N, C-alpha and C positions, 0 to 999 in steps of 0.2 A: 515489687514484693519481696518481702522479706525471706530469709532463708528458712525461717519457722515456717510461713505459709506455704512454702515451696516443699519443705521437706528436702531442702539442698543436700543434706548427707546422705540420703538413701543411693546417691550415684557414687558413694566412696565404700558402701559395702563389698566385700570381698565377692566374689561370681558364686559362691556355694551358699553364701547366707542370704535367705528371703528377706523381704521388705517386712511381712507380717508371719508371723509362725502359727500354725493351727493348733490351736492350746486343747480343744474339745472342752470335756468336763471331768479331766482326768485327775484325781487326788495323789497325795504323794502315795497311798497306799497301793494305788492303782499302778502306779509306775514301777513300785518296788515287786508288786505281785509279777506285772509282767517281765522285769528281769529275771526272777525267780522261774518262771516257765520259761524263759530262754536258757537260761546258763545255772540251773542249780548245782551242776557240779564243777563250777569253776571257783576258784579262790575268792570271798570275799574281802577277808581281812588279812593281814600278815601283823603279828604281835611280838617282837621279839624274836622271829623265827617260827613262832608258832602261827599255823595257816586255821581258816575255817572257810569253808565251802559255804556257799550262797543255801545248799538246802539246811548244812549242819547251823546255821546261823537262823533259818526260820524256825526250826524245832526249839532253839533255847527262846526267840522270840515269844514263840505261842506259849511257851512255860512261863516266861517272865508274865505275859499280859493275863495269864491265868492267875497266876500268884498274886499280882495287884490287884485283880478282881475280888479275891479271896480276901485280899486286906480292904476292900471296902472302895474301890476307884470305880467309879462309874461313868459314864458319858457326857462329857461337860466340865468335868473334875478339872485340877491341874496337878500336874506330879511333878516335882522339882530335882533338877538334874544337878548336882554338882560333884564334879571329877574333869580331871583331866580325859585326853584323849586315850580311849582303851577298850576292847571289845565290848564291856560290861556298859558304855554310854552308847553304843549303837543299838545293843540289844535294848535297852530301857527305852529308848527313843522311840524304836520302831513298835515297841509294847505297847507304849503310852499310847501311840497314834491308834493302833486297832481298837483299843477300847473305846475309841471315840471322843479321848481325853486330850487335853493339851500338856506340852512340855514346858515348863520354866527352866531354861538352863543359866547357872549361876556361873561364876568364875570361883574354883576350890580355894583360892587363896585371899578370897573376902574374908571380912572377922563378922562374928555374929552383930557387930553394932552396926558396922555396913549394910549388912542382910535383912536387919530387922524391919525395917519400914517396906522394905520388896515383899516379904515372907506375909507381912500384915496385909498387904493390898491386894497380891496375887489369891492367898488363902489357901495353899495348897498345905492337904492334912499329911500326905506322905512325900516322904525325898529320899532319894538315892543318893547318898554320898559316899564319896572317898573316904577311906577308914580314917586316913591321916589329918583328914578335916574334922572330923566329928566331935572330937574333943572339944575342939572352940565353939562347935554351932549346936552340941545337944542343947545348949541353954534356950535356945528357940523354942522350944516346946513348952517354956515357961510362960510366954509374954506373946506368942502368936498362934496361929492356929495349928501348926504342926502338932502332927501327934505320933506318928510313925517315921523312923529312921531305919532305912535297910542300908548297911555298911557295904561298901567294895573295896575287897581286896585284889588292887590289881595285878600281883603277882601269880593267884590264881589264874588268870588268861595267859600266864607264861608257858611255855614249855615245861614240861615236869621238871627236867633236871637243872632248869633255871631256879625252877621255886623251891627243889629239895635244895640245891647249893646256898640259895639265899637264906632259908631257914637253919639249915643245920653245918655248914663250912664255916667255922669259926675264923675266917680272915678278914684281916681289917676293909679289905676294899668291899667285901661283900657285905659286912656290915653295917658301912656306909650306904650303899645301895638300898639295902634295906630299910633304912630309914628312911631315905628319901621317898620310897615308892608305899609305904605300908605303915601304920600305927594302931595303936588302942583304940577299941571301939567298943566300948561297955555298955550295956543295955539299949543293944540296936539288933535288930536282924541279917544277920548274913546273906549276902547276895545269893549265895548257894541255897540257902534255905528258901529263899522267895521263889527260885526257879522247881523246887520239890513242893511248893504249896498246893498245886492244883491238885485235885482228888479226881481220880477216876482216868487219867488224861484228858482230862477236860481240855487243856489246851490245844490239842490237834483238832479239836472239834468248836474250838471257841466262834460264835457268830461275832462277826463285824456289824456294829451299830450303822447307821445310815450316816454317810460323812459327804459332804459338798464341798465345792470348793472354795466356799465362802467359812468354812468351819476352821478355828484358831488351832494351827497346828504348832505354834510356839510362840512364847512371849519372851521377848528379849529387853532388859532394862538398859535404857540410853538417859544419858542428862539432856537432849535434846539442844534447845538454844536457849534454856533458862539454868541449867546447874541442876534442878529438881530432878532424880530418878523417874522416869516414867516405862511403863510396860509396854514396848510395840507388839501389837498383835499381827503376827505374821500368819496367813492362811494356808491352807493347802494350795489354793489357788495361784499365790505368790509365788511359791517354792516352783508350783508345776511351770511356769513361764521363766523362772529364773533358767530352771535346768533342762527345757526345750530349747529357749533362744540360747543358753550358754553352748549345747550341744552342736548348734549351726552355728554358731562364731568361729570355733575353733574345726580346723579341717582335719578331718580323719580321726577324730575323737569315738571311741568306743570300740578300736579294734581288738579283735581277740586277746590279745597282749598287754591292753591296758592296765595300768597300773599308777595309782596316785599317792604322792607323799604327802600326807595329812600331818604337817608340822603346825600350821597355823590350829589353834585351838577351837574345838567343836563347840564351846560353850558363847562362840563369836560368829555373830551372822556370816562374816566372811567365809572362815572354817567350815561351817555347817553349811553353807548352799553350794561351794564350790568341792570341796573335799567329798562332804557325806550323799549330799543331794545330786550333786552332777557324779560323784561316782558311783551311785547306787543307778543311778537312768540307765547308764552307760554298761552296767555289769564289769565295774572295775575292780582289781582287789585294791582295796585302801590299806596302805601301810601308815600304821598309826603310831604316833609318837607322842609320850606324855609329856613331853618338855622340850623346846628347841635348842638342846644342849650339842654341842658339836660334836662330841662323842657317837651321842645318839645318831646324830645326821649323817656323819661319815659312816657308820656300820649299817645302814640302812641302803643307802646309796650302794654300798659295795654287795651285800646281801642279797637285795632284792630291788634292781635300779628299775627307777619310775619312769615313765613316759610323760606323767603332766604335774607339773609342779606351780600349784597356786602360791601365792608368796606376798613378800613386801621386800623393798630394795634391800635392807641390810641382809636378810636372808641368804639372798641371790649373791650379792657382796662375800660373804662368809665362806659360801658352799664353792665360788666360783675360786677365792683365793685358796683355799685349804686344798681343792682341786688340781691347781695349779701348781701349787710349793709340791705336792706327790707326783706331778706327771700324770694324773688323770686326765681321761677323756668321758665325760659324761655323755656319751652318744645315745643311749636310751632317751633321752628325754627330748620328746619332741614339741609340746606346748607348754608354755607357762603364762601366768596372769598374774601381774603385780596390782597390788592395791596399797592403801592405807596412807602413804606420801609419796612426794614427786620422785619418780624414776630415772636417776641419771643417764646420760648418754654413755659414761664409760660403763656403769654397770651393766647396760645392755648389750655394749660391745665384747665384754669379757665374758658375760653370760653366754652369747651365743657362739662367740669362738671357743668355748669348751664344751659346749650340749651339741652344736651344729643345729638347734630347733630354733623357735621361734619366742619372743620375750615381749609382751606388750602390756602397756598399763589401762587400767579403767578407773571408773569413778562411782561410788556408792554410797549409803548409808544404811543401816540398821532398818531404818524405817522403810526403806525398798527393796530388802530381801536378798542383795544390797545391789545389785550392778543396776547404774542410771547410763552412762555410756562407756566405750572402750574403743581404742584404736583395733583398727582391723588385722587381721591376723595374715594378711598377704603380702604385707612388705610396705603397704601404703601409710603408714602409722607416722605420726608427725612427734617428735621427743618435746616435752612441755605440755603437750595438749592431753587432755582427758580422753579424746576420740570424739565420736559422734553416737548419738542416741540407738542404744539396744534397740533390735525389731518389736513393734507394738508399742515403741514408749514414744510419748512426747515431750520434748524440751523446751521450755521458752526463758526468756532471759527480760526481767522486768523491773521497774522502778520499783526497789524496796518500800518506798513510800506509799507509793500507789499501785499495787501488784495486778491490777489490772490491765495496767499501759505498760505496751511491749518495747522495750528500748531497740534503737536502730543497731543496724549490724555492726559490730565492731566495737560497741560501745559496753562498758561495764553495767551489770545489773544482778539482782539475785535471781539465781537459778531456782525455777520451780518444774517439776514432773508431773506428768498423768502416764498411769499406765498399770497393766497387771501386776505388777509387782510392789506397787505402793501399799503400804500396810492398811488395815481398814481401820485403824485409830489406835488409840491409848488408851490403855484399860483405865477405868473409873476416872477418867480426866475429860470430861466435856467441854470444858472451859479451853484446856489445853488442843482440843480437837478443832474446837472452833476457828483457833487462831493458826493451827497448822495448815488449814486447807483454804482454798480460794478459786473458787470456779471449777472444783472438781480436780485441781493442781496441789501437789503436797510442796510446802515452801520449805527449801531445804536450809536456810540460812546461810549459803554460800553465793559468793560473788563469782560471777562467770562471766566471759563475753562470748560470743557466737559470731565466728567470722561468716562472709557469704556464701561459704560452700557448705557451712553447717558444722563445721568443725568447732570445738568448745575446748575454752580453755580457761581454769579455774584460777581465780583471783587471790581470795582470803575466804574467811568465815566473815559474815558481819560482825559476829562477836570479837573477832580478834584484829579488826580495821583500827588502825591506830589513827587518833585524831591530832594533828600536830600543825599549829598556826592557822586552825581552818581549813587544812587540807586532809583528805583521805588518803591513810598509806596502807597498802595490803600486806602484810608480812610475807607470802608466798612467792611475790613478784621480786622483793628485794632478794628474799632467798636464794631464787632458782639464778639469779645474776651471781651474787656471791660466792655460792659453791663450785663454780668454774674456776675460782681464784686457787692457786696450786697449793697455799699454806692450807686452805681450810678444810679440814674433813666433815664437820658438822656444823650446822649453823641453825639459831631459833631466833629471828627478829621481834623483839617486843616491845612494849610502850613501858617507857619510865616514868610514873606519875610525878608531877610537878605538883608545886603548893596551889597553882590556880586553878588547878583541875583537868587541865590538857598534860600531854604527852611529850617525851622527846623518842625519836626512834633508836632504838640502841640495838646492839646485836651479840649474844652469846654465843660464844664459839671454842669448838673442839677444834685442835691443832692438829697435822700431819704431822709424823714423826720427824723431829730434827728441825721442825720449825719454830719460830719465835714469833710472837705477837709483836705486827707493826701495824699502829692505827693509823699513821699516817699513810703508810701506803697502802692499806686495805681501804683507805676513805679516797685516794687518789684513784684507786683501781673503781671505786663508785661511783664516782663524779664522772665518769669519762662513759658511763653505761647507765646513768640513772637522772631522774629529774632531781636537782637539788635537796629538796623537801622531804625526798626518799633516802638521801644519803643518811645511813646512819651517825649519829652524833659522836660516839665513841663505841669501842667494841670490848667485850668483856671475855676473859679465857674461863672456860670450864673444864673439868676432867671428863666429866661425859654430860649428856643433856638427857632429861627426863623422857623416855619414851612408854607407850603404852604395849601390853603384848603382841599387837600386829606392827609395832616399830612404828607406829605413829608419834610425834613428838607433842608430849604435853606441854603445850604453851604456858598454859597458867600456872604451873608447877615451875617451869623455870623461872617466869616471871614471877613467883612469890620468892623462890630462890635468891634472884638477885636481889628483891626488896628486903628480904632479910639480913642480906651481907651489906647492903647500903644502911641497913638501918642501926648495923652492931657497927659498921664504920670500918669493915672489912674489905670493901671493893673500890677500888679506885679506878677513874677513866684510865685506859688502856693499860690494864696491868697486866704484867706480861708472864710467858709461861713459866718461867722459874720463881716468879713471887706470886702464885696461886697463892690466896691467904684459906686458911683454915675455915672448915663451915662455925660460923657463929654459935655461942650458946644461945638457950632459950632464954637467959634472962638479959643477955645483950640485946636481941631482938626485940623482946617486951619493951625494954628502956629504949632502945632508937626508935620504934613504932611509937611509943607516947610523946617522944618528941619530936618527930619529925611530921606524925601524922600521916606517914605514906601505910596504906594498906591495900587490898585486893576488895575485902569487905565493904567498906565505905572511903569514898571520897575525901580529903581533907576538908576540915572545917572552912565554910563558905565557898566550896567549889559549887559548881553549878551541877546539878544531878539529872536534867532533861536534855535535852535535843535543845539547842540553840537555833532562832529562827536562819536561813539564808541570809547569808550576808550580802552585800552590795552587788557583789561579782557573780552570785548564784552559787557560790559553793557551801556546801552545806557541813556544820561540823561535826553532825552526828549526835550519836550517844556513846559515850564512855562505857564500852563493853568489855566486861572480862568474865564473864561466867565461863563453866569449864566446858569443854569441848564434849563430843559425843565422847 
């Protein structure tokens, strides 16, 4: 029998983690109400030193819900939240759910152009927007269903002395901080007005409509596997699973002193589920940081030491380095959970040395709310592996061309998942939903391997797979090998398009301080550890590699940057650190692209567009996939 058929991974669970979690019929509101009944006296949030208890939070949630109802929000409606981490986000989030409506969370840094299609898709008539973003997004009222904008001034949630200092003290540093945190918001309703919009104390007697686990709680937009933004509908049941399964995964989570450091953005599924969802379930105090700035993080660590830190590798690296430099011990931190990108062993070691707690890596997607697999917290973790399936979760590795066929243990294939955390589907996208599911399993678009004992490692995204000489090369595999080289600080392996439609494997790297690029030395290092066709043909030096707000490398953007430099003639094989070229002008890029035919949007003229047949040796060339990642 295969590892999947035997559920071999269950033997790797920590002794305190059950194989199945009793999910009951709880909704997010049920879990919040339970916490409220037990810990109403406890601090729910910390924001720049100001604390709000669960009892105080609930009063504001009810007032906000009544205000939204007064502005016409009804069960089944959608309300857009466009703001950084702040108390107003949490209040609005819970208020929308209390009305039986759904939250649509958006990145506040996005432009109107980027959000227009999404607003037309979800149809929200009311949006609660950070005042600094209002000026750029107000135009959405012209050509989307959006009618009412509630503006949020984050400084109103700060301690009074800070709010007054930012408003009146004429110091340059304070003026700069004020510009970062707030801005003009003409023709909008202030958030404070929304809270007072309820008539006759209606907020405190507000009836909650019938809500079930299948009710959509949140809609989050993801590009999925096609590059077209799609709204993943995350239900109350999806979050219920993540909160309950997550609480059993980590030992002693939910003690009286539990404090969550919420650096990850709440408009992202990772931050929403682990910072807010899990934090609310266990009655933790949630430290809200509006941006991952080192000064803000260090201040929060000092003034309100956390016990649980969800994050990404780069976050742990920065915090550990800063603490080590200052001789600090972060001994309050018991549990840390990493996602978004590969977690280096060196990061685990430095973090656990400075905290004394556990740091493990997991894997998930927006469509799975998000956790699918994780390394156990009992020390049996395996660096380089994404762990084992979460409780109540089934993971299969299948043939991507025939997703009903299970791959043998140890062989790569597409990772598909079935479980109570899987979304109920994309909003208004029946064709995409049909393609996304097979026999009840969600197709992740990721290539992985399941070992005989049920442990999983990720190989790469199918769409990021590089086709070279008829062989499939998975960037993650090459990157994981090369990251161990002493000169490499960061790396993104991408395909460099060739005129015949195939690709060369190349590596874009940033270097450790004082290191010089040595392409031959790096190739020699790779040849000792990789099959020849996986060895990068050359290495390009970058000052930095594009990452999203969760720390995940944006390979498409890195690849496009490389292609722009190639088209402009400003990138050479093995360019050294001292000779890093300037960014090419747009004129140079367009001229070079026209002459060479290199583009991410289309293959060069005459290049094959579809997947060729398997060759005589059975190797599948596959399709040239370059769509944007989630």
